[in-house]
ROSE-4610 file (N, C-alpha, C; in Angstrom, 1 decimal, always signed):
// ROSE-4610
residu = [X/X/X/X/X/X/X/X/X/X/X/X/X/X/X/X/X/X/X/X/X/X/X/X/X/X/X/X/X/X/X/X/X/X/X/X/X/X/X/X/X/X/X/X/X/X/X/X/X/X/X/X/X/X/X/X/X/X/X/X/X/X/X/X/X/X/X/X/X/X/X/X/X/X/X/X/X/X/X/X/X/X/X/X/X/X/X/X/X/X/X/X/X/X/X/X/X/X/X/X/X/X/X/X/X/X/X/X/X/X/X/X/X/X/X/X/X/X/X/X/X/X/X/X/X/X/X/X/X/X/X/X/X/X/X/X/X/X/X/X/X/X/X/X/X/X/X/X/X/X/X/X/X/X/X/X/X/X/X/X/X/X/X/X/X/X/X/X/X/X/X/X/X/X/X/X/X/X/X/X/X/X/X/X/X/X/X/X/X/X/X/X/X/X/X/X/X/X/X/X/X/X/X/X/X/X/X/X/X/X/X/X/X/X/X/X/X/X/X/X/X/X/X/X/X/X/X/X/X/X/X/X/X/X/X/X/X/X/X/X/X/X/X/X/X/X/X/X/X/X/X/X/X/X/X/X/X/X/X/X/X/X/X/X/X/X/X/X/X/X/X/X/X/X/X/X/X/X/X/X/X/X/X/X/X/X/X/X/X/X/X/X/X/X/X/X/X/X/X/X/X/X/X/X/X/X/X/X/X/X/X/X/X/X/X/X/X/X/X/X/X/X/X/X/X/X/X/X/X/X/X/X/X/X/X/X/X/X/X/X/X/X/X/X/X/X/X/X/X/X/X/X/X/X/X/X/X/X/X/X/X/X/X/X/X/X/X/X/X/X/X/X/X/X/X/X/X/X/X/X/X/X/X/X/X/X/X/X/X/X/X/X/X]
num = [1/1/1/2/2/2/3/3/3/4/4/4/5/5/5/6/6/6/7/7/7/8/8/8/9/9/9/10/10/10/11/11/11/12/12/12/13/13/13/14/14/14/15/15/15/16/16/16/17/17/17/18/18/18/19/19/19/20/20/20/21/21/21/22/22/22/23/23/23/24/24/24/25/25/25/26/26/26/27/27/27/28/28/28/29/29/29/30/30/30/31/31/31/32/32/32/33/33/33/34/34/34/35/35/35/36/36/36/37/37/37/38/38/38/39/39/39/40/40/40/41/41/41/42/42/42/43/43/43/44/44/44/45/45/45/46/46/46/47/47/47/48/48/48/49/49/49/50/50/50/51/51/51/52/52/52/53/53/53/54/54/54/55/55/55/56/56/56/57/57/57/58/58/58/59/59/59/60/60/60/61/61/61/62/62/62/63/63/63/64/64/64/65/65/65/66/66/66/67/67/67/68/68/68/69/69/69/70/70/70/71/71/71/72/72/72/73/73/73/74/74/74/75/75/75/76/76/76/77/77/77/78/78/78/79/79/79/80/80/80/81/81/81/82/82/82/83/83/83/84/84/84/85/85/85/86/86/86/87/87/87/88/88/88/89/89/89/90/90/90/91/91/91/92/92/92/93/93/93/94/94/94/95/95/95/96/96/96/97/97/97/98/98/98/99/99/99/100/100/100/101/101/101/102/102/102/103/103/103/104/104/104/105/105/105/106/106/106/107/107/107/108/108/108/109/109/109/110/110/110/111/111/111/112/112/112/113/113/113/114/114/114/115/115/115/116/116/116/117/117/117/118/118/118/119/119/119/120/120/120/121/121/121/122/122/122/123/123/123/124/124/124/125/125/125/126/126/126/127/127/127/128/128/128/129/129/129/130/130/130/131/131/131]
x = [-53.6/-53.3/-53.9/-53.1/-52.5/-54.1/-54.5/-55.6/-54.8/-55.2/-54.7/-54.6/-55.5/-54.8/-53.6/-53.0/-51.8/-50.6/-50.8/-50.0/-49.7/-50.4/-50.8/-49.3/-49.7/-49.3/-47.8/-47.8/-45.8/-45.1/-45.5/-44.9/-44.9/-45.5/-45.2/-44.2/-44.5/-43.3/-41.9/-41.6/-41.0/-40.0/-40.8/-40.6/-40.1/-40.3/-40.4/-38.8/-38.8/-37.4/-36.0/-36.8/-35.7/-35.2/-36.4/-35.5/-35.1/-35.1/-34.6/-33.1/-33.4/-32.0/-31.1/-31.7/-30.3/-31.0/-32.0/-32.0/-32.5/-32.6/-31.9/-32.8/-33.7/-33.8/-33.5/-32.3/-31.8/-32.3/-33.4/-34.6/-34.3/-33.7/-33.0/-33.9/-34.0/-34.8/-33.6/-34.1/-33.0/-32.7/-31.9/-31.8/-33.0/-33.8/-35.4/-36.3/-35.8/-37.1/-37.3/-37.7/-38.8/-37.5/-39.1/-38.5/-37.8/-36.5/-36.0/-35.9/-35.3/-35.2/-34.3/-33.7/-32.7/-33.4/-34.5/-35.1/-35.0/-34.1/-33.9/-34.9/-35.5/-36.6/-36.0/-37.4/-37.0/-37.9/-38.9/-39.8/-39.2/-38.0/-38.0/-38.6/-39.5/-40.6/-40.2/-40.6/-41.0/-41.4/-40.3/-40.7/-42.6/-43.2/-44.3/-45.0/-44.3/-45.7/-45.1/-44.0/-43.8/-44.1/-43.9/-43.6/-45.7/-46.0/-47.7/-48.5/-47.9/-48.5/-49.4/-48.8/-49.1/-50.7/-50.9/-52.7/-52.7/-52.1/-52.2/-52.5/-53.4/-54.1/-53.3/-52.2/-51.7/-50.3/-49.7/-48.4/-48.7/-47.1/-46.9/-46.2/-45.7/-44.1/-43.0/-43.5/-42.9/-43.0/-43.6/-43.4/-44.8/-45.0/-46.6/-47.5/-48.8/-49.4/-50.2/-50.1/-50.9/-50.1/-50.3/-50.0/-50.4/-49.3/-49.9/-48.9/-49.7/-48.5/-48.0/-48.8/-48.4/-47.7/-47.9/-46.3/-45.3/-45.4/-44.2/-43.3/-44.0/-43.0/-42.7/-43.1/-42.5/-41.4/-40.3/-39.3/-39.1/-38.6/-38.8/-37.9/-36.5/-35.0/-34.0/-34.4/-32.7/-31.9/-30.5/-29.5/-29.4/-29.3/-28.5/-27.0/-26.1/-24.8/-24.2/-25.6/-24.5/-24.4/-25.3/-25.4/-24.1/-23.9/-23.0/-23.8/-23.2/-24.1/-24.6/-24.0/-24.5/-25.4/-25.0/-26.4/-28.0/-27.7/-28.8/-29.5/-28.7/-29.1/-30.0/-29.2/-30.2/-31.2/-30.8/-32.3/-33.6/-33.0/-34.3/-34.8/-33.8/-34.6/-35.3/-34.4/-35.9/-37.2/-37.0/-38.1/-39.6/-38.9/-39.3/-39.8/-39.5/-39.7/-40.8/-41.1/-42.5/-43.2/-43.4/-43.8/-44.8/-43.9/-44.3/-45.6/-45.0/-45.6/-47.1/-47.1/-48.2/-49.2/-48.3/-49.4/-50.2/-49.9/-49.5/-51.4/-50.9/-52.1/-52.9/-53.2/-53.9/-54.0/-53.0/-53.1/-52.3/-51.5/-51.0/-51.4/-52.0/-51.7/-51.9/-51.6/-51.0/-52.7/-53.4/-54.7/-55.1/-54.6/-54.3/-53.1/-52.3/-51.8/-52.5/-52.0/-52.2/-53.8/-54.4/-54.9/-54.9/-55.5/-55.1/-55.3/-54.8/-55.0/-56.8/-56.8/-58.9/-59.2/-58.6/-59.8/-59.2/-58.6/-57.5/-58.6/-58.6/-59.3/-60.7/-61.6/-62.9/-63.3/-62.3/-61.6/-62.1/-61.0/-61.4/-62.2/-62.8/-64.2/-65.2/-65.2/-66.5/-65.9/-65.2/-64.6/-64.7/-64.4/-65.4/-67.0/-67.2/-68.6/-69.4/-68.8/-69.6/-69.0/-68.2/-67.6/-68.9]
y = [-2.3/-1.5/-2.2/-2.4/-2.7/-2.1/-2.9/-2.7/-2.0/-1.6/-0.1/-1.6/-2.8/-3.7/-4.2/-4.5/-5.2/-3.7/-2.4/-1.5/-1.4/-1.8/-1.5/-2.6/-3.8/-4.7/-4.3/-4.6/-4.3/-2.8/-1.5/-0.9/-1.3/-1.8/-2.4/-3.9/-4.4/-5.2/-4.7/-4.0/-2.9/-2.6/-2.0/-1.1/-1.8/-3.3/-3.9/-4.8/-5.2/-5.6/-4.6/-3.0/-2.3/-2.3/-2.3/-1.9/-3.4/-4.7/-5.5/-5.7/-5.4/-4.7/-4.0/-2.5/-1.6/-1.8/-2.5/-1.9/-1.1/+0.3/+1.9/+1.5/+1.0/+1.1/+0.2/-0.4/-1.1/-2.6/-3.3/-4.0/-5.3/-5.6/-6.5/-6.6/-8.1/-8.5/-8.5/-7.9/-8.0/-9.3/-8.7/-10.2/-11.0/-10.3/-10.8/-11.1/-11.6/-11.6/-10.8/-9.4/-8.1/-7.5/-7.0/-6.8/-4.7/-4.3/-3.2/-2.7/-0.8/-0.4/+0.4/+1.8/+2.7/+3.5/+3.5/+5.4/+4.0/+5.3/+5.2/+5.9/+5.1/+5.2/+4.3/+4.3/+3.3/+2.2/+2.0/+1.0/-0.3/-0.3/-1.4/-2.0/-0.4/-1.2/-0.5/-1.2/-0.2/+1.4/+2.2/+3.4/+4.4/+2.9/+3.8/+3.1/+2.1/+2.4/+2.8/+3.8/+4.7/+6.0/+6.4/+7.6/+7.8/+6.8/+7.2/+6.9/+6.0/+6.4/+4.4/+3.8/+2.4/+2.8/+3.4/+3.2/+2.4/+1.0/+0.4/-0.9/-1.5/-3.0/-3.8/-3.2/-4.1/-4.9/-3.4/-4.2/-5.1/-5.5/-6.7/-6.5/-7.4/-7.7/-8.6/-9.0/-9.5/-8.5/-7.7/-6.3/-6.7/-5.9/-5.4/-6.9/-6.9/-8.2/-7.9/-6.8/-6.4/-5.8/-5.9/-5.6/-3.6/-2.6/-1.6/-0.7/-0.1/+0.7/+1.4/+3.0/+3.6/+3.6/+3.0/+2.2/+1.9/+1.1/+0.7/+1.7/+2.8/+3.7/+4.9/+4.5/+5.4/+4.7/+6.5/+5.5/+6.7/+6.7/+8.1/+8.9/+8.9/+9.2/+9.3/+8.2/+7.5/+7.7/+8.2/+8.2/+6.1/+5.5/+4.2/+4.3/+3.9/+3.6/+2.5/+1.8/+0.8/+0.7/+1.9/+2.4/+3.2/+3.4/+4.1/+5.6/+6.9/+8.1/+7.5/+7.3/+7.1/+5.8/+4.7/+3.6/+4.1/+4.8/+5.9/+7.1/+7.6/+8.4/+7.9/+6.4/+5.8/+5.0/+4.6/+4.1/+5.0/+6.3/+7.3/+7.7/+8.0/+8.4/+7.0/+6.0/+5.1/+4.6/+5.0/+5.0/+6.2/+7.6/+8.6/+8.1/+7.7/+7.8/+6.0/+5.6/+4.7/+5.0/+6.2/+7.0/+7.9/+8.8/+9.8/+9.0/+7.6/+6.8/+6.8/+5.9/+5.8/+7.3/+8.4/+8.9/+9.8/+9.6/+10.0/+8.7/+7.8/+6.8/+6.5/+7.5/+7.5/+6.3/+6.0/+4.8/+4.7/+6.0/+6.2/+7.7/+7.8/+8.8/+9.1/+10.0/+9.7/+9.6/+9.8/+8.9/+7.4/+6.9/+5.4/+4.2/+5.4/+4.9/+3.4/+2.5/+1.6/+1.0/+0.9/+0.0/-1.4/-2.1/-2.8/-2.4/-3.3/-2.9/-2.8/-3.6/-4.1/-2.6/-2.7/-0.9/-0.4/+0.0/+1.1/+1.3/+0.3/+0.0/+0.4/+0.4/+0.1/+1.5/+2.6/+4.0/+4.9/+3.7/+4.7/+4.3/+3.3/+3.3/+3.6/+4.7/+4.9/+6.1/+6.7/+8.2/+8.3/+7.5/+7.5/+7.8/+6.7/+6.3/+8.2/+8.8/+10.2/+11.1/+11.5/+12.3/+12.8]
z = [+31.6/+32.6/+33.9/+35.4/+36.1/+37.5/+38.1/+39.2/+40.2/+40.9/+42.0/+43.7/+43.4/+44.5/+44.3/+43.2/+42.5/+42.5/+42.6/+42.0/+43.8/+44.9/+46.0/+46.2/+45.7/+46.3/+46.0/+44.4/+44.0/+44.8/+45.5/+46.0/+47.3/+48.2/+49.2/+49.4/+48.5/+48.2/+47.4/+47.0/+46.4/+48.1/+48.7/+49.9/+51.1/+51.0/+51.9/+52.0/+50.4/+50.2/+50.2/+50.2/+50.3/+52.2/+52.6/+54.4/+54.9/+53.8/+54.4/+53.5/+53.1/+51.8/+53.1/+53.1/+54.1/+55.4/+56.2/+57.2/+57.9/+57.4/+57.6/+59.4/+59.9/+61.1/+62.4/+61.8/+62.5/+63.1/+63.2/+63.8/+63.7/+65.1/+65.4/+66.7/+67.3/+68.2/+69.8/+70.9/+71.8/+72.6/+74.0/+74.5/+74.6/+75.2/+75.8/+74.5/+73.5/+72.4/+71.0/+72.2/+71.7/+70.6/+69.5/+68.1/+68.7/+68.7/+69.0/+67.0/+67.6/+65.9/+66.6/+65.6/+66.0/+67.2/+66.9/+67.7/+69.2/+69.8/+71.0/+72.0/+72.7/+74.1/+75.0/+75.6/+77.0/+76.8/+75.9/+76.1/+75.2/+74.7/+73.9/+73.0/+72.1/+70.8/+69.5/+68.8/+67.5/+68.0/+66.8/+66.4/+66.7/+65.2/+65.4/+66.4/+67.2/+68.2/+69.4/+69.5/+70.9/+70.4/+68.6/+68.4/+68.4/+67.5/+67.8/+68.9/+70.1/+71.1/+71.3/+71.2/+70.9/+70.3/+68.7/+68.5/+67.5/+67.0/+66.1/+66.2/+65.8/+66.6/+66.1/+65.1/+64.2/+64.7/+65.4/+66.4/+67.5/+67.2/+68.3/+68.6/+69.5/+70.0/+68.8/+67.6/+66.4/+64.8/+65.8/+64.3/+64.1/+62.4/+62.1/+61.6/+61.9/+61.2/+60.3/+59.1/+58.7/+57.2/+56.4/+54.9/+55.3/+55.7/+55.7/+54.6/+52.8/+52.5/+53.2/+53.7/+54.6/+55.2/+55.9/+57.7/+56.7/+55.7/+55.3/+54.4/+54.3/+53.5/+55.0/+56.2/+56.8/+57.3/+57.9/+58.8/+59.3/+60.9/+61.4/+61.3/+60.7/+60.0/+60.9/+62.8/+63.4/+62.5/+62.9/+61.8/+62.1/+61.5/+61.5/+61.6/+62.8/+62.6/+61.4/+61.5/+60.1/+59.1/+58.9/+56.7/+56.3/+55.5/+54.9/+54.9/+54.3/+54.5/+52.8/+52.4/+50.7/+50.7/+51.7/+51.6/+52.1/+52.9/+53.9/+52.2/+52.0/+50.5/+49.6/+49.0/+48.3/+48.7/+49.7/+50.7/+50.5/+51.0/+51.3/+49.5/+49.2/+47.8/+46.9/+47.2/+47.0/+47.5/+48.9/+49.1/+49.2/+49.3/+48.6/+47.4/+45.7/+44.9/+45.0/+45.6/+46.0/+46.5/+47.8/+48.9/+47.0/+46.8/+45.8/+44.7/+44.1/+43.3/+44.5/+45.0/+46.1/+46.6/+46.7/+46.6/+45.3/+44.1/+43.3/+42.8/+43.4/+42.8/+44.3/+45.3/+46.1/+46.4/+47.2/+47.9/+49.0/+49.7/+50.9/+51.0/+52.5/+53.1/+54.5/+55.0/+56.4/+57.1/+56.9/+57.2/+57.0/+56.5/+56.2/+57.1/+58.4/+59.0/+59.7/+60.1/+61.4/+60.6/+59.4/+58.8/+57.8/+57.4/+56.7/+54.7/+54.8/+52.8/+52.8/+53.2/+53.4/+53.9/+54.8/+55.0/+54.4/+54.2/+53.1/+51.7/+51.2/+50.3/+50.1/+51.1/+51.7/+51.9/+52.4/+52.5/+51.4/+50.6/+49.1/+48.0/+48.3/+47.4/+48.1/+49.5/+50.0/+50.0/+49.7/+49.7/+47.8/+46.4/+45.4/+45.2/+45.8/+46.2/+46.3/+47.3/+47.6/+46.9/+45.8/+44.8/+43.8]
């Protein structure tokens, strides 16, 4: 049986590969070297920073600095112009399958956004000890 930590890493790595393969967020560097995405806003920052009011201590101008599975499985839904409808549907179905697996294994939740893997597991352990 695979450990929860290894499963977390496996799901994270699969999601990371999907985001790199499809780039549904159209993440790229702008002319000033800042990382941007297809979410339209005035600050030229990634949607995860803007939508959630800059509430992540792991956000940097070069992107995320930690391995947060809930964040990795998130995408805002801004329609990417560089992907066909079919490609986007394939991406969404694959990410949804990984999201479902992570929820079933209690590895991802809206309560775990903006946390490192270590913080998530610490929280999971404290919840299991209180039961």
